[in-house]
C-alpha beads as a LAMMPS data file, in Angstrom:
LAMMPS data file: protein, C-alpha beads

58 atoms
57 bonds

1 atom types
1 bond types

-500.0 500.0 xlo xhi
-500.0 500.0 ylo yhi
-500.0 500.0 zlo zhi

Masses

1 110.0

Atoms # bond

1 1 1 314.107 -374.116 66.791
2 1 1 316.067 -374.932 63.699
3 1 1 315.068 -372.528 60.864
4 1 1 315.955 -373.031 57.193
5 1 1 319.312 -371.923 56.088
6 1 1 318.630 -371.646 52.502
7 1 1 317.316 -368.280 51.779
8 1 1 314.060 -368.828 50.167
9 1 1 312.969 -371.403 52.173
10 1 1 313.835 -369.077 55.338
11 1 1 311.421 -366.401 53.314
12 1 1 308.430 -369.294 53.103
13 1 1 308.996 -370.703 56.901
14 1 1 309.114 -366.879 58.339
15 1 1 306.293 -365.443 56.155
16 1 1 304.165 -368.589 57.174
17 1 1 305.319 -367.913 60.925
18 1 1 304.704 -364.315 60.663
19 1 1 300.398 -364.627 59.245
20 1 1 300.024 -367.549 61.517
21 1 1 301.856 -366.999 64.894
22 1 1 303.102 -363.681 65.371
23 1 1 302.466 -359.838 65.291
24 1 1 305.675 -358.631 64.309
25 1 1 309.191 -359.723 63.518
26 1 1 310.515 -358.926 66.493
27 1 1 308.024 -360.915 68.392
28 1 1 309.081 -364.019 66.277
29 1 1 312.671 -363.568 66.881
30 1 1 312.436 -363.206 70.473
31 1 1 310.394 -366.050 70.677
32 1 1 312.536 -368.168 68.402
33 1 1 315.523 -367.286 70.058
34 1 1 316.962 -365.809 66.639
35 1 1 319.102 -362.372 65.578
36 1 1 316.972 -360.101 63.597
37 1 1 319.478 -358.461 62.004
38 1 1 320.687 -361.248 60.611
39 1 1 317.430 -362.581 59.270
40 1 1 317.056 -359.287 57.799
41 1 1 320.126 -359.188 55.742
42 1 1 319.780 -362.825 54.530
43 1 1 316.523 -362.105 52.761
44 1 1 317.741 -358.493 51.865
45 1 1 320.448 -361.139 49.814
46 1 1 317.479 -362.270 47.596
47 1 1 315.904 -358.649 47.687
48 1 1 313.070 -359.230 50.520
49 1 1 312.565 -356.899 53.336
50 1 1 310.274 -356.940 56.044
51 1 1 307.340 -354.855 55.666
52 1 1 305.914 -353.813 59.252
53 1 1 301.941 -353.048 58.035
54 1 1 301.861 -356.046 55.870
55 1 1 303.921 -358.515 58.401
56 1 1 305.311 -359.987 55.992
57 1 1 308.732 -360.226 54.098
58 1 1 307.923 -358.326 50.405

Bonds

1 1 1 2
2 1 2 3
3 1 3 4
4 1 4 5
5 1 5 6
6 1 6 7
7 1 7 8
8 1 8 9
9 1 9 10
10 1 10 11
11 1 11 12
12 1 12 13
13 1 13 14
14 1 14 15
15 1 15 16
16 1 16 17
17 1 17 18
18 1 18 19
19 1 19 20
20 1 20 21
21 1 21 22
22 1 22 23
23 1 23 24
24 1 24 25
25 1 25 26
26 1 26 27
27 1 27 28
28 1 28 29
29 1 29 30
30 1 30 31
31 1 31 32
32 1 32 33
33 1 33 34
34 1 34 35
35 1 35 36
36 1 36 37
37 1 37 38
38 1 38 39
39 1 39 40
40 1 40 41
41 1 41 42
42 1 42 43
43 1 43 44
44 1 44 45
45 1 45 46
46 1 46 47
47 1 47 48
48 1 48 49
49 1 49 50
50 1 50 51
51 1 51 52
52 1 52 53
53 1 53 54
54 1 54 55
55 1 55 56
56 1 56 57
57 1 57 58
């Protein structure tokens, strides 16, 4: 599956997927074939971090 390259679009895409389909980031990454550290680094570049309790990037 292709994911957005732009960090802001990626943020929106991932939070939607986390909200509607996945119970955590690890599950999402495994299912979509994404590297979790790359995703987290890309979103940290725009000051967002994954919050496990909320199951979203904040």
